[in-house]
C-alpha positions as CSV (number, residue, x, y, z in Angstrom):
1,M,-33.0,-33.3,-1.9
2,I,-35.6,-34.8,-2.9
3,A,-37.0,-34.5,-6.7
4,V,-39.6,-36.7,-7.9
5,L,-43.7,-36.9,-6.3
6,Q,-42.9,-40.2,-6.0
7,D,-39.5,-39.7,-3.5
8,L,-42.3,-37.5,-1.5
9,K,-45.0,-39.8,-1.8
10,D,-42.5,-42.5,-0.4
11,S,-41.3,-40.1,2.5
12,V,-44.6,-39.6,4.5
13,G,-43.5,-39.3,8.2
14,V,-39.5,-38.7,7.4
15,E,-37.5,-35.8,8.0
16,I,-36.8,-34.4,4.6
17,G,-34.0,-32.0,5.5
18,L,-32.7,-29.5,7.8
19,S,-32.1,-26.1,6.3
20,S,-28.2,-24.1,6.4
21,W,-28.4,-21.0,9.1
22,I,-29.7,-18.2,8.7
23,T,-28.7,-14.8,10.6
24,I,-31.5,-12.9,11.7
25,D,-29.6,-9.0,11.8
26,Q,-31.1,-5.6,12.8
27,P,-31.7,-4.5,9.2
28,M,-33.9,-7.6,8.1
29,I,-36.4,-7.1,10.8
30,D,-36.3,-3.4,10.5
31,A,-37.2,-4.3,6.7
32,F,-39.8,-6.8,7.4
33,A,-41.3,-4.1,10.1
34,A,-41.6,-1.8,7.3
35,V,-43.5,-3.6,5.2
36,T,-45.7,-5.5,7.8
37,G,-46.4,-2.2,9.5
38,D,-45.8,-3.3,12.9
39,N,-42.9,-1.1,14.3
40,Q,-43.5,-2.0,17.7
41,F,-40.0,-1.5,20.1
42,I,-39.2,-4.7,21.0
43,H,-38.4,-5.2,17.0
44,T,-37.3,-1.9,15.9
45,D,-35.7,-0.1,18.8
46,P,-32.6,-1.8,20.3
47,Q,-32.4,0.9,23.2
48,A,-35.9,0.4,24.4
49,A,-36.0,-3.3,24.0
50,G,-32.6,-3.2,25.7
51,Q,-34.5,-2.3,28.9
52,T,-37.0,-5.1,28.9
53,A,-37.0,-9.1,30.2
54,L,-36.0,-9.8,26.6
55,G,-32.5,-7.6,26.7
56,G,-32.6,-6.4,22.9
57,T,-34.9,-6.8,19.9
58,I,-36.4,-9.9,19.1
59,A,-37.5,-10.5,15.0
60,H,-41.0,-10.9,14.8
61,G,-42.8,-14.1,14.6
62,F,-44.5,-13.6,11.6
63,L,-40.6,-13.4,10.4
64,T,-39.4,-16.5,10.9
65,L,-42.5,-17.8,9.9
66,S,-42.4,-16.0,6.3
67,L,-38.5,-17.6,6.1
68,L,-40.1,-21.1,5.5
69,P,-39.8,-21.3,1.7
70,K,-36.6,-20.0,1.7
71,M,-35.4,-22.7,4.0
72,I,-37.7,-25.6,2.3
73,A,-36.1,-24.7,-0.5
74,E,-32.5,-26.2,0.3
75,C,-34.4,-29.3,1.5
76,A,-36.7,-30.1,-1.0
77,A,-36.7,-29.3,-4.7
78,R,-39.6,-28.6,-6.8
79,P,-40.3,-32.2,-8.7
80,S,-39.9,-31.4,-11.8
81,Q,-43.5,-32.5,-12.7
82,T,-45.0,-29.8,-11.2
83,T,-44.7,-25.9,-11.8
84,T,-46.3,-24.4,-9.4
85,G,-46.1,-24.4,-5.3
86,V,-48.9,-23.0,-3.5
87,N,-49.3,-22.2,0.0
88,Y,-52.9,-23.9,1.2
89,G,-52.8,-23.0,5.5
90,V,-50.7,-23.4,8.1
91,D,-52.3,-25.2,11.4
92,N,-51.2,-25.0,15.0
93,V,-48.4,-22.3,14.6
94,R,-46.9,-21.4,17.8
95,F,-44.4,-19.3,18.5
96,I,-42.5,-21.0,21.3
97,T,-39.1,-18.7,22.1
98,P,-38.5,-15.4,20.6
99,V,-35.5,-14.9,18.1
100,P,-33.0,-12.6,19.6
101,V,-31.3,-9.7,16.4
102,G,-28.2,-11.6,15.3
103,A,-29.3,-15.4,16.4
104,R,-29.3,-18.0,13.8
105,I,-32.4,-20.5,12.8
106,R,-33.1,-23.4,10.7
107,G,-35.7,-25.2,9.5
108,R,-36.4,-29.0,10.2
109,F,-38.6,-30.3,7.9
110,V,-41.0,-33.8,8.4
111,L,-43.3,-34.6,5.4
112,N,-46.3,-35.7,7.6
113,D,-48.7,-36.1,4.6
114,Y,-49.0,-37.1,1.2
115,V,-52.7,-37.1,-0.4
116,E,-53.5,-37.1,-4.7
117,P,-56.9,-35.2,-4.2
118,Q,-57.5,-35.5,-8.2
119,P,-55.0,-36.0,-10.6
120,G,-52.1,-33.5,-11.2
121,V,-53.3,-32.0,-7.7
122,R,-51.3,-33.1,-4.8
123,K,-51.8,-31.9,-1.1
124,L,-48.4,-31.9,1.3
125,C,-48.3,-31.1,4.9
126,W,-45.2,-30.7,6.7
127,D,-44.4,-30.4,10.3
128,V,-41.7,-27.6,10.7
129,T,-39.5,-27.2,13.3
130,V,-37.6,-23.8,13.6
131,E,-34.5,-24.2,15.5
132,I,-32.6,-21.8,17.2
133,E,-29.1,-22.5,17.6
134,G,-27.9,-22.8,21.0
135,E,-31.2,-23.1,22.3
136,K,-33.1,-25.8,24.0
137,K,-36.5,-24.9,22.9
138,P,-37.2,-24.1,19.1
139,A,-38.3,-20.5,17.7
140,L,-41.5,-21.9,16.1
141,V,-43.4,-25.1,15.4
142,A,-46.3,-25.3,13.0
143,K,-48.2,-27.6,10.3
144,W,-47.4,-26.2,6.9
145,R,-50.1,-27.4,4.1
146,S,-48.9,-26.6,0.4
147,L,-50.3,-27.9,-3.1
148,R,-48.0,-28.9,-5.9
149,V,-50.3,-28.5,-9.4
150,E,-48.5,-30.2,-12.6
151,R,-48.0,-29.0,-15.7
152,K,-51.1,-28.9,-18.3
153,S,-50.1,-30.2,-22.1
154,A,-49.8,-28.7,-24.2
């Protein structure tokens, strides 16, 4: 697990890690639907979704995307020199394959870029692939950007 900024800086182009599998169950999908207001039947109505080509309910693409912080936490520890990690953006997000209820997903992270635009601030860009167990095509691919901001001296 990467734990210091120098290790990150030296790891551009390297796969940093692969998260554990996360099971996507109907209660998780329903909770996400409740929070976001996205209650389309393909997510929340197993019977109606079962009568479509999907064969059952699927996770929201944004639910899958929202699990990236949980996944990367296993792969890249917050460096001790920083206190804050901030989402800076997500580029080129593509939802490739629907994630059916009951599927297991995991994240694969490659550090694509590391820049220090000013003292105490690091910009990181991750190439992310979320895999579905047993599927050849991923659930999603994206470039995820974040900032790391150092503590201020007391």
